[in-house]
N, C-alpha and C positions, 0 to 999 in steps of 0.2 A: 527653622524645619530643618526636620532631622534626617542625619541622612542614612540612605537603604546600606545595608550592607548586599553583594549578590545573595547570598543567603532568602533576604529578605524577599527575593525575585519568585521563587518557587511555590507561589500562593494559587496560582491560575492551574486549574489540575488538567493534566497532559490530555485527556479527554476532550478539552473542552477549548485547546486550546487550536489557531486560526492561521498561523504561518507556519508554511512552509518556504526555503527561497534556494534557488538554484543562480549563483552567481561567476560572471565567468569576467576577465580581464581585470582586477581590482585585488585590493591588498587589504584584509579582514586584520582590525585591530582592535585595543583597547583604547579611549578615550575619554578623562575627566568620569569613569567610572561606566561609560557607554561603550558597547559593539558596536563599531563602525564601519562601514568598505568604502573603501577610496580609490574611485578610481582617477584618472589622470587621461589629461589629454592636451591638446597644444599650447591654448589659453591659462586654464585654471585646474589643480583640481579639486572635485569634490567630494564631501563625505556625505555621505549616508548613514541615519540611526537604523539599526537592525534590533526592534524591540521582543530582546531575549526571553521576554519571563509568558510572553503568549506566542513562543516560534517550538515548535517540533523538532523539523530536520534541517540541516543548512547543508548544500551540495556544493561544493566547489570544482568549478567546470575549469576548461582549459583557462590559462595564464592568471593564474589565482596563486594567493600565499595566505599565510594568517599565524599570527605571533604567538608566541606560549603567552602573553597577557592575556588575552582575546580568546585562547583556548580554555584557561583555567575560566576565563564568566560564563563562557559555553557549557563547561560543566558541574559548573556548582548550578547553573537554571537548568538542568538538565534535557540540553540539546544536542542531537544526535549531528555526529557531523561526519560525511561521508567525500572522499575524490572522486568525479567524475570526469570522463570525456567532453567532447563536444557535444551539446542538448541533453547534458545529463547522462548519459550511455556511453559506456558500460562506468561500473563502479571498478576503482581499481584500489583503493584502499582498504584492505585486509587485516581488520582486527575486531574481533567479535564476528568475524564473518565477513560485512563488508562493510561492518559502519563502526567509527570513532565511539566508541557509550561511553558516556558520563560515569563515573566510578564512585560507588554509595555505600556506607557499611547499613544506610539504613534502609533498604529498600523490602517492603513486605515479605516473609515468607513462605505463609499461608497458601499460595497459590502454587509455586514449584514443588513445596509437600503433594499439596493435593495433588500435579501432575505426576509427579515422580510414582502417589500412590497406584496409577495405575498403567503405570507406561511401558512397564516390562510385562504387561497382560498382554497378548496380539490380539485375544476379542475385544479387552476394554479399551485397545486401541481403536482397534476398527470401527468401535459404535465412538469414540470420539471422531472420526472423521466421516462417519455417517452424518453426524448432527452438522456436522463443520458444513459437508454437501448440499443438504437439506436447509439450512439457513443462507447459505450463499441465493438457492433458489427463491426463496422466500422475499431475502431484500431487494433481486432484480425483480421482481415481481412488485413489491412494495414502490423500487424508484419508480420503474415504466410507469405506471399507475396515475403517479403524483406527478410526472414530472412534463408540465405541457409543455415545451421546447422539444422533449423528445415526441411527444405523441404529432406535432405537429411536423416532424423528421420521420415520420411513418414508424417511428419503433413503437410500435402498441402487443403488449402481451398478450390480447384476445385473440391474435394472428391467427390462425389455422395450424400452421407450420411451427409457430413460435409453443403453442397447446399442447401439438401434437410431441415435439424433442421434449418439453419439460416432464410431461406425463413419461415416457418412455424412460428419464434420467432417474426420474424419482422412482419405477419400479425395479432398474436394473439397480441403483443402488440400495434399494431396501433388501434385494434379494442376493448382493455381494457376498462373500464371504473370504477375502483377502482384498488389498488397498489396488493389488495390480486390477482385480478388475475397478474399481471405482475410479484409476487414473483410467483405462480406457473409458469407461461410461464420459468421467469428463471430458475425454478429448473428443468423442463424438460430438458429444451438445456443444461445446464450443466450435465445431468444424460447422452446426450449422446457425448458428447464430454469426459466423462470419461470411457466409455465403448470404443469411437474410439482411446483416447491417450493408453489405456491398453491391446486392440486387437495388436498397434502398437508396442510395447514396447515388447510384450509376457506375460504382466502382469495377472497371470491365477486368477480367485476367486477374483478379486479386489471387497474392499466394501468399501465407505466410512466412516470412523473414524475420527468425529471432534475433541475428546479429544485426539487421538495420544495414541501412546505407552509409556507408562514410563518407564518400564523396558524391554518390551520385542521389539527388533529393528528388526525382520524380514520383516514388513508390512512398509517399507521406502518409499513408494509412500505417504503414508498418512500420515508420519514423517514431510516429504520434503511441501507435503500440508499445513499442519499447519502452517510450521515454516514460507514456501514463504508467504503466507496471512499474517501472522503479521508483516513483511516486509512492504508488501501491505498499513498495517494498519498502519503504520509508514509515510511512505509517504504521505499518505492522510490526518491524524493527521498534517503534518508539513503543508501540502496544507491548511486547513482551518485555523490554528494558523497565520498561516500568512498575511489569507485576513480575518483574522479577524471574522467570524463564528462560532459560538459554534455549537459543536458536537450532538448537541440536536435534532436540528432542519430539522431533516432528510425529506426526500423525497418518499420514498417507502419502508424500512426498519421499521416502526412504531414509532407513537409517544409514546412509553412507555418505548423504551430501551435510554436512553442519549447519548451514542455512536453511534448512528446507524448514521448519517449523514457520521461518520469515514465508516463504510460500505459500503454504497453507494459508496462513492468515489473510495473506492479499488476497485469495482467491474471492476472499468472502464479497469484497466490492470493485473484483476487476470487471468480469461480465456485464453488469451493472451500470457503471457510468465509463472507466476508460475505452471497455471495446466501441460501444457509438460512438460517443466524443472525437475518437480517435478517425472516424468514419468519414464524419460530420466537418470536422475540421478541416483534414486533408480535403474533402469534394471545395469547398469554401476557400480553399490555398490558401487557409488560416499559416502564420507565423508558429514557428515554436513556441517564443513568449506568447501569443493569444490562445497556443492550444494548451500550455501550461495553467494560464491563469484562470480559462475555463474549465478545466478539469479540478482545479482545487478549490473553485468559484461551488461546484457540485460536493466535492467533500464534504466540505461546508454545508451547505444547502442540504443533504442529505443524511449527517451525522455521521457521518466513514467512521470514524474516527472511535467517536461511542457506540457505534453497534461491535467495531471491535473486540473493543473492550467486554462490552456486553457476554459474544460469544466464549472467547479467551476464561473471562472469570467465570463465565456459570459450566464450563468444561470440568476447569479446573477445580473449582467445591462440590461440583454436584456428579458428577458423573461418576463414581462410589457409593453416594450416599441414596441416589435413586435410580430408576432404570424406565423412566421416563422420555431422556432427550430426545430429541429430533431426530427420524433418519432412521430408526428400528423396526419399524411394523413389520417387515418381512424377516428379519433376520434371526 
């Protein structure tokens, strides 16, 4: 049988990869041409394989270490690595914003060239932001219409309050003349969605806390929202790395935040998947692992990474060529 080199493993497109990992209290290493993680117990040490050719993101939490040989193989297979706190948040390692990005001289250049062809024009950058905001709502509508489990939990996109909020969002997005107006409109919609999710799941007195709880885990909805958002950031970072677009060239979240484009792209899927499942899993008193598994499965079911690639490529290649991108109706 022919031996495979790590470069042979880069055959699965990132948009089709299925795995994201969060590891705690283990050692990641290379052994016999594979990347493994070692867990230590009183009785014996156990090795578990990481299928790096089918992995997008590796988050290393408390009590973890990684060898140089393992990092070399992870980089050759295009796996983004981040060091995080307990439960996957916050991210601590800062290289390429928040992620240790694999280095390659052979990534495509057409997308960054397309991105830069419009990015310095305020009006075109606003047009790109509107496209993403409109695509975000279309994705939410599609996911909530298709997902039977969400419907059972009462997340019905045809609900009167949701329809009213979405219509207002679309109208204000089309009329916005600057990114700060888009951010305000986004915040208003998110507030409605939080209230809707809290009422649906009987989460009384919910107040969004972005810092989460480090010791007090009574507010699981906030903890799960933070955790799920970081998973979405991982997918967004993968999308941008593969397409060769630096994270600092944001279209909505501001030119002063180096990682802002990661937030722009992650927003495409957060409301549709992370938000409802954070509240549902909190209601069911799920563990962090159970929540993470649920969200990752939904990312796969609803092709979240595919959707991110599709939207970023569309803006990079088409914004300067066509004027029919989404979200321009009233601009």
